[in-house]
C-alpha positions as CSV (number, residue, x, y, z in Angstrom):
1,M,-21.0,-68.1,79.7
2,I,-17.8,-66.3,80.8
3,K,-15.7,-68.5,78.6
4,N,-17.9,-67.5,75.5
5,V,-17.6,-63.8,76.3
6,I,-13.8,-64.1,76.5
7,V,-13.7,-65.9,73.2
8,K,-15.8,-63.2,71.5
9,I,-13.5,-60.5,73.0
10,L,-10.4,-62.2,71.8
11,S,-11.9,-62.7,68.3
12,L,-12.8,-58.9,68.1
13,L,-9.2,-58.0,69.2
14,L,-7.7,-60.2,66.5
15,L,-10.0,-58.6,64.0
16,F,-9.1,-55.0,64.8
17,L,-5.4,-55.4,65.7
18,P,-4.2,-55.5,62.1
19,L,-6.2,-52.4,61.3
20,A,-4.3,-50.6,64.1
21,G,-1.0,-51.6,62.5
22,F,-0.2,-54.5,64.8
23,G,0.9,-57.8,63.4
24,Q,2.4,-56.3,60.3
25,A,6.0,-56.8,59.3
26,P,7.9,-53.4,59.6
27,A,8.5,-51.7,56.3
28,K,12.1,-52.1,55.1
29,P,14.1,-48.8,55.0
30,P,14.8,-47.4,51.6
31,I,18.2,-47.8,49.9
32,R,19.6,-44.3,49.9
33,I,21.8,-43.1,47.1
34,G,23.7,-39.8,47.8
35,M,25.3,-37.3,45.5
36,G,26.4,-33.8,45.0
37,M,25.0,-32.3,41.8
38,A,25.3,-28.9,40.1
39,L,21.9,-27.3,40.5
40,T,23.2,-23.8,40.4
41,G,26.3,-22.2,38.9
42,S,27.9,-22.8,35.5
43,L,27.3,-26.5,35.4
44,A,23.7,-26.4,36.5
45,A,22.1,-26.9,33.1
46,N,23.7,-30.4,32.8
47,G,23.5,-31.1,36.5
48,K,19.7,-30.6,36.6
49,A,19.2,-32.7,33.5
50,A,21.3,-35.5,35.0
51,L,19.3,-35.4,38.3
52,V,16.0,-35.6,36.5
53,S,17.3,-38.6,34.6
54,M,18.3,-40.3,37.8
55,Q,14.9,-39.5,39.3
56,I,13.3,-41.2,36.3
57,W,15.4,-44.2,37.0
58,A,14.4,-44.3,40.6
59,E,10.7,-44.0,39.7
60,D,11.1,-46.9,37.2
61,V,12.9,-49.1,39.8
62,N,10.4,-48.3,42.5
63,A,7.5,-49.1,40.2
64,R,9.0,-52.6,39.8
65,G,9.3,-53.1,43.6
66,G,12.6,-51.4,44.3
67,L,16.0,-53.2,44.9
68,L,16.3,-56.0,47.3
69,G,12.7,-55.5,48.2
70,R,13.4,-51.9,49.3
71,K,12.4,-48.6,47.7
72,V,15.2,-46.4,46.3
73,E,15.6,-42.8,47.6
74,L,18.0,-40.2,46.2
75,V,19.7,-37.8,48.6
76,T,21.0,-34.8,46.7
77,Y,22.9,-31.6,47.7
78,D,23.7,-28.7,45.3
79,D,27.5,-28.5,44.8
80,Q,26.9,-25.1,43.2
81,S,29.4,-26.0,40.4
82,S,32.1,-25.4,42.9
83,P,34.9,-28.0,43.4
84,A,35.6,-26.6,46.9
85,S,32.1,-27.7,48.1
86,V,32.4,-31.3,47.0
87,P,34.5,-32.9,49.8
88,G,32.1,-31.5,52.5
89,I,29.1,-32.8,50.6
90,Y,30.3,-36.4,50.4
91,T,31.5,-36.3,54.0
92,K,28.0,-35.3,55.1
93,L,26.4,-37.9,52.9
94,L,28.5,-40.7,54.4
95,D,29.0,-39.6,58.0
96,V,25.7,-37.8,58.8
97,D,23.1,-39.0,56.3
98,K,24.6,-42.6,56.3
99,V,23.6,-43.2,52.7
100,D,24.1,-46.7,51.3
101,L,25.7,-45.8,48.0
102,V,27.1,-42.7,46.3
103,V,27.4,-41.5,42.7
104,S,29.3,-38.5,41.5
105,G,28.1,-35.1,40.3
106,Y,28.7,-34.0,36.7
107,A,32.1,-33.3,35.2
108,T,35.8,-33.8,35.8
109,N,36.2,-30.8,38.1
110,M,33.4,-32.1,40.4
111,I,34.5,-35.8,40.5
112,A,38.2,-35.4,41.4
113,P,37.6,-33.5,44.7
114,A,35.3,-36.3,45.9
115,M,37.8,-39.1,45.3
116,P,39.9,-38.8,48.5
117,T,36.8,-39.0,50.7
118,I,35.3,-41.9,48.6
119,M,38.6,-43.8,48.8
120,Q,38.9,-43.3,52.5
121,K,35.4,-44.7,53.1
122,K,36.1,-47.5,50.6
123,M,32.9,-46.8,48.6
124,L,31.9,-47.8,45.2
125,F,31.9,-44.7,43.0
126,M,30.1,-44.3,39.7
127,G,31.5,-41.2,37.9
128,L,29.4,-39.0,35.6
129,F,31.7,-37.7,32.9
130,G,35.2,-37.3,34.3
131,L,38.0,-37.5,31.8
132,A,40.9,-39.9,32.9
133,I,40.0,-39.4,36.6
134,N,41.5,-42.7,37.7
135,N,44.9,-41.9,36.1
136,S,45.7,-39.9,39.3
137,F,43.9,-42.1,41.9
138,G,44.1,-45.7,40.7
139,Y,41.0,-46.6,42.7
140,D,39.6,-50.1,42.0
141,R,36.0,-49.1,43.0
142,Y,35.7,-46.2,40.5
143,F,33.8,-46.6,37.2
144,G,33.3,-43.8,34.6
145,I,30.4,-43.8,32.3
146,Q,31.9,-41.5,29.7
147,P,32.3,-43.6,26.5
148,H,36.1,-43.4,26.1
149,G,38.4,-46.4,26.1
150,E,40.9,-47.6,28.7
151,N,43.3,-44.7,27.8
152,A,40.5,-42.1,28.1
153,A,42.6,-39.0,27.6
154,V,43.8,-40.3,24.2
155,D,40.6,-42.1,23.2
156,M,38.6,-38.9,23.8
157,S,40.1,-37.3,20.7
158,Q,40.8,-40.4,18.6
159,G,37.7,-40.1,16.5
160,F,38.5,-36.5,15.7
161,F,42.0,-37.5,14.4
162,D,40.7,-40.6,12.6
163,A,38.4,-38.4,10.6
164,A,40.9,-35.6,10.0
165,M,43.5,-37.9,8.7
166,N,41.2,-38.8,5.8
167,V,41.5,-35.3,4.4
168,K,43.4,-35.0,1.1
169,P,46.2,-34.0,0.9
170,K,47.0,-35.4,4.4
171,P,47.3,-32.7,7.0
172,T,50.7,-32.0,8.4
173,T,50.3,-29.1,10.9
174,I,47.9,-28.6,13.8
175,A,47.0,-26.0,16.4
176,I,45.7,-27.1,19.8
177,V,44.1,-24.8,22.3
178,G,42.0,-25.1,25.5
179,A,41.1,-23.6,28.9
180,D,43.6,-23.6,31.7
181,A,41.6,-26.2,33.7
182,E,41.5,-29.9,34.5
183,Y,39.5,-31.3,31.7
184,P,41.2,-29.3,28.8
185,H,44.6,-30.2,30.2
186,A,43.8,-33.9,30.1
187,A,42.2,-33.7,26.6
188,M,45.1,-31.7,25.2
189,M,47.6,-34.1,26.7
190,G,45.8,-37.0,25.0
191,A,45.7,-35.1,21.7
192,R,49.5,-34.5,21.9
193,E,50.1,-38.2,22.3
194,T,48.1,-38.9,19.1
195,I,49.7,-36.1,17.2
196,K,53.1,-37.4,18.0
197,K,52.2,-40.8,16.6
198,L,50.8,-39.2,13.5
199,G,54.1,-37.3,13.0
200,M,52.3,-34.0,12.7
201,K,53.9,-30.6,13.6
202,I,52.2,-28.6,16.4
203,V,52.3,-25.0,15.3
204,Y,50.2,-23.6,18.2
205,D,49.8,-25.1,21.7
206,K,48.4,-22.8,24.3
207,T,45.8,-22.4,27.0
208,Y,43.7,-19.4,27.9
209,P,42.4,-18.3,31.3
210,P,39.0,-20.0,32.3
211,N,37.3,-16.5,32.6
212,T,38.2,-15.5,29.0
213,T,35.2,-13.9,27.2
214,D,36.9,-12.5,24.1
215,F,38.3,-15.3,21.9
216,S,39.1,-13.2,18.8
217,P,42.7,-12.7,19.8
218,V,43.1,-16.4,20.4
219,V,41.7,-17.3,17.0
220,R,43.8,-14.6,15.2
221,A,46.9,-16.0,16.9
222,I,45.9,-19.5,15.6
223,Q,45.2,-18.2,12.2
224,A,48.7,-16.6,12.0
225,T,50.2,-20.1,12.2
226,T,48.1,-21.4,9.2
227,P,47.4,-24.8,10.6
228,D,45.8,-27.6,8.6
229,I,43.8,-28.7,11.7
230,V,42.5,-26.8,14.8
231,Y,41.7,-28.9,17.8
232,V,39.9,-27.3,20.7
233,A,39.3,-28.6,24.3
234,S,36.8,-26.3,25.9
235,Y,33.9,-26.0,28.4
236,P,30.5,-24.8,27.1
237,P,31.0,-21.0,27.5
238,D,34.4,-21.2,25.8
239,T,33.0,-23.5,23.0
240,V,30.4,-20.8,22.1
241,G,33.1,-18.1,22.3
242,M,35.6,-20.0,20.2
243,I,33.1,-20.8,17.4
244,R,31.8,-17.2,17.3
245,A,35.3,-15.9,17.1
246,A,36.2,-18.4,14.3
247,N,33.3,-17.1,12.2
248,E,34.1,-13.5,13.0
249,V,37.8,-13.8,12.1
250,G,37.1,-16.1,9.1
251,L,39.3,-18.9,10.3
252,K,40.8,-20.8,7.4
253,T,41.7,-24.4,8.1
254,K,40.8,-27.8,6.8
255,V,39.2,-29.2,10.0
256,F,38.0,-27.3,13.0
257,G,36.5,-28.8,16.2
258,G,37.5,-31.3,18.8
259,G,36.6,-31.9,22.4
260,M,34.3,-28.9,22.6
261,I,32.0,-29.6,25.5
262,G,28.5,-28.2,25.2
263,L,27.8,-28.9,21.5
264,G,25.6,-31.8,22.6
265,T,23.3,-29.6,24.6
266,A,20.2,-27.8,23.3
267,A,21.2,-24.5,24.8
268,V,24.5,-24.3,22.9
269,K,22.8,-25.5,19.7
270,K,20.2,-22.8,20.0
271,Q,22.8,-20.1,20.7
272,L,25.0,-21.0,17.7
273,G,22.5,-22.2,15.2
274,P,24.1,-22.0,11.7
275,L,27.5,-21.1,13.1
276,L,27.7,-24.9,13.9
277,N,27.9,-25.8,10.2
278,G,31.2,-27.4,9.2
279,I,32.4,-28.1,12.7
280,L,33.7,-31.6,13.6
281,G,32.3,-31.8,17.1
282,Y,32.1,-34.2,20.0
283,E,28.7,-35.7,20.8
284,L,27.3,-38.6,22.8
285,Y,24.1,-39.4,21.0
286,V,22.4,-38.0,17.9
287,P,19.3,-39.3,16.1
288,E,21.1,-40.7,13.1
289,P,19.9,-43.9,11.5
290,S,23.2,-45.5,12.1
291,I,22.9,-45.3,15.9
292,K,20.6,-47.9,17.4
293,F,21.0,-48.2,21.2
294,P,18.3,-50.5,22.6
295,N,15.8,-48.5,24.8
296,V,17.4,-45.1,24.4
297,E,14.4,-43.7,22.4
298,K,12.1,-45.1,25.1
299,F,14.1,-43.3,27.8
300,L,14.2,-40.0,25.8
301,V,10.4,-40.1,25.4
302,K,10.1,-40.1,29.2
303,Y,12.8,-37.5,29.6
304,Q,11.5,-35.1,27.0
305,S,8.0,-35.3,28.3
306,R,9.3,-33.7,31.6
307,A,11.9,-31.4,30.1
308,D,9.7,-28.3,29.7
309,K,8.1,-28.6,33.2
310,E,11.5,-29.1,34.8
311,G,13.2,-26.3,32.7
312,I,16.0,-28.6,31.5
313,D,17.6,-29.4,28.1
314,P,14.6,-30.3,25.8
315,L,16.6,-32.7,23.7
316,G,18.5,-34.7,26.4
317,Y,21.0,-36.1,24.0
318,Y,24.3,-35.3,25.8
319,L,24.1,-36.3,29.5
320,P,20.7,-37.8,30.4
321,P,21.0,-41.3,28.9
322,Y,24.4,-41.8,30.5
323,A,23.1,-40.5,33.9
324,Y,20.3,-43.1,33.6
325,A,22.9,-45.8,32.5
326,I,25.1,-45.5,35.6
327,M,22.1,-46.2,37.8
328,E,21.2,-49.2,35.6
329,I,24.7,-50.6,36.1
330,M,24.7,-50.1,39.8
331,A,21.2,-51.6,40.1
332,E,22.1,-54.7,38.2
333,A,25.1,-55.2,40.4
334,I,23.0,-54.9,43.5
335,D,20.3,-57.2,42.2
336,K,22.8,-59.9,41.1
337,T,25.0,-59.9,44.2
338,K,21.9,-59.6,46.5
339,G,23.5,-57.0,48.7
340,L,25.2,-53.6,49.2
341,D,28.8,-54.8,50.0
342,Q,30.9,-52.2,48.2
343,K,33.8,-54.5,47.5
344,V,31.5,-57.2,46.1
345,L,29.6,-54.7,43.9
346,A,32.9,-53.4,42.4
347,E,34.1,-56.9,41.7
348,Y,30.8,-57.7,39.9
349,I,31.0,-54.5,37.8
350,H,34.6,-55.3,36.8
351,S,33.7,-58.7,35.6
352,H,30.4,-58.2,33.7
353,T,29.0,-56.6,30.6
354,F,26.0,-54.4,31.1
355,S,23.1,-53.8,28.7
356,T,22.0,-50.2,29.2
357,V,20.1,-47.4,27.4
358,V,23.4,-46.3,25.8
359,G,24.3,-49.8,24.6
360,D,26.6,-52.5,26.0
361,V,29.2,-51.3,28.6
362,T,32.2,-53.3,29.7
363,F,34.7,-51.8,32.1
364,A,38.5,-52.1,31.9
365,S,40.6,-52.7,35.0
366,N,41.0,-48.9,35.6
367,G,37.2,-48.3,35.6
368,E,37.1,-46.8,32.1
369,W,35.2,-48.4,29.2
370,K,37.1,-51.4,27.8
371,K,36.3,-50.3,24.3
372,G,35.8,-46.6,23.6
373,R,33.1,-45.0,21.4
374,S,33.9,-41.3,21.2
375,L,31.4,-39.9,18.8
376,Y,32.4,-37.2,16.3
377,V,29.8,-35.5,14.1
378,Q,29.8,-32.8,11.5
379,Y,27.0,-30.3,11.6
380,R,25.4,-29.6,8.3
381,G,22.4,-27.6,7.0
382,V,21.6,-26.0,10.3
383,A,19.3,-23.1,9.6
384,G,18.2,-20.6,12.2
385,N,18.2,-21.3,15.9
386,D,15.2,-23.7,16.2
387,V,16.3,-26.6,18.5
388,D,13.6,-29.0,17.0
389,Q,15.6,-29.3,13.8
390,F,18.1,-31.4,15.7
391,R,15.5,-34.0,16.5
392,K,15.8,-35.2,12.9
393,P,18.6,-37.0,11.1
394,G,21.0,-35.0,8.8
395,K,21.9,-32.1,11.1
396,A,24.7,-33.9,13.0
397,V,26.1,-36.5,10.7
398,V,28.2,-39.2,12.3
399,I,31.8,-39.3,10.9
400,E,33.5,-41.5,13.6
401,P,33.6,-44.2,14.8
402,A,33.4,-45.9,11.4
403,Y,30.9,-48.5,12.5
404,L,28.4,-45.8,13.3
405,K,29.2,-43.6,10.4
406,S,26.3,-41.9,8.6
407,G,28.2,-39.7,6.2
408,E,31.7,-38.5,5.0
409,L,33.6,-35.5,6.3
410,R,33.4,-32.4,4.2
411,Y,36.2,-29.9,4.1
412,P,37.9,-27.4,4.2
413,Y,36.1,-25.9,7.2
414,N,36.2,-22.3,5.8
415,E,34.2,-23.4,2.8
416,V,31.8,-25.9,4.2
417,R,30.7,-23.8,7.1
418,N,28.6,-21.7,4.7
């Protein structure tokens, strides 16, 4: 009798113990990926769009069961678009938060300050749009997603010059101008190298203070040198200012444009509207029929469905697909190597080609793309300031690279802009 009672009690205990949480394997901790990102300040528009793209990636991965059987969690701090805040953020992520992996914030000025900390901790580092960052650091665990070639500073402007050199008669003089800051310095340095090879004469080569708001004097000074080509390396506020000034002054030149950051964003497109017409500008994706990256449209549908709610760029052509792509690359390396060893992950990334939403990506030994794909488009037929017009082909015609071309360059700028 007593034996039967004991058996019944044990049976009941075995029945209810799982409900109380006993007997279950402990849940694996998430894989934590840390970053500083511009959520306020001058870079916030792009920073917020990048973060939403990475969140979409995390949701997609977690819906498939995570990585290594673990959920993915993003740990983010606002770098306030301030380079001075970056070292402290990455120190906290690695020493206090103990994240498993790190990725960079947006732009050259935010990536460079993080590099010493990353290198000291020997972490893998995926860079989100830094121009020629590794020229200064030579770090074998750094990888940049910006689609320039191994010599990034030169490759960034190569498409611009390839297009401009098709002008008849061939251009012989050029003006180059940019902000006195890290990215423009690198872009202008690369442009000078190409200009030297082309045998062109530089008739204007100056920088302006980063806080410049009136660009009319700059454009008038350029106009006085009567250049065949004007190449500009600028940040978004400068890009808007330079283009407005070019229209106000009535800049006369065969080709005007260059590495003008911001043209790919909806906010700048909306501000400038028809003032964009005729410019040979730098983009990363446009909906031209010649561009077919597998899965980019699928990603953009997800992104654009959240854009209004999140208050971010409604088009998502510039940064979002590339922010998603760096996470895809890192995830594949983790999955294939079955671990989080930073050295092993870097070696895998160096030795493989990745199929991403922005196409196939293979890295050179310095962490830049092995083969560049700097996209230059000419804006045409832009009417009014409605952003939706840029969702259709024909407003940003691909001029370079040749294998993605959807039209021919029209010139001179002072005639085709109208």
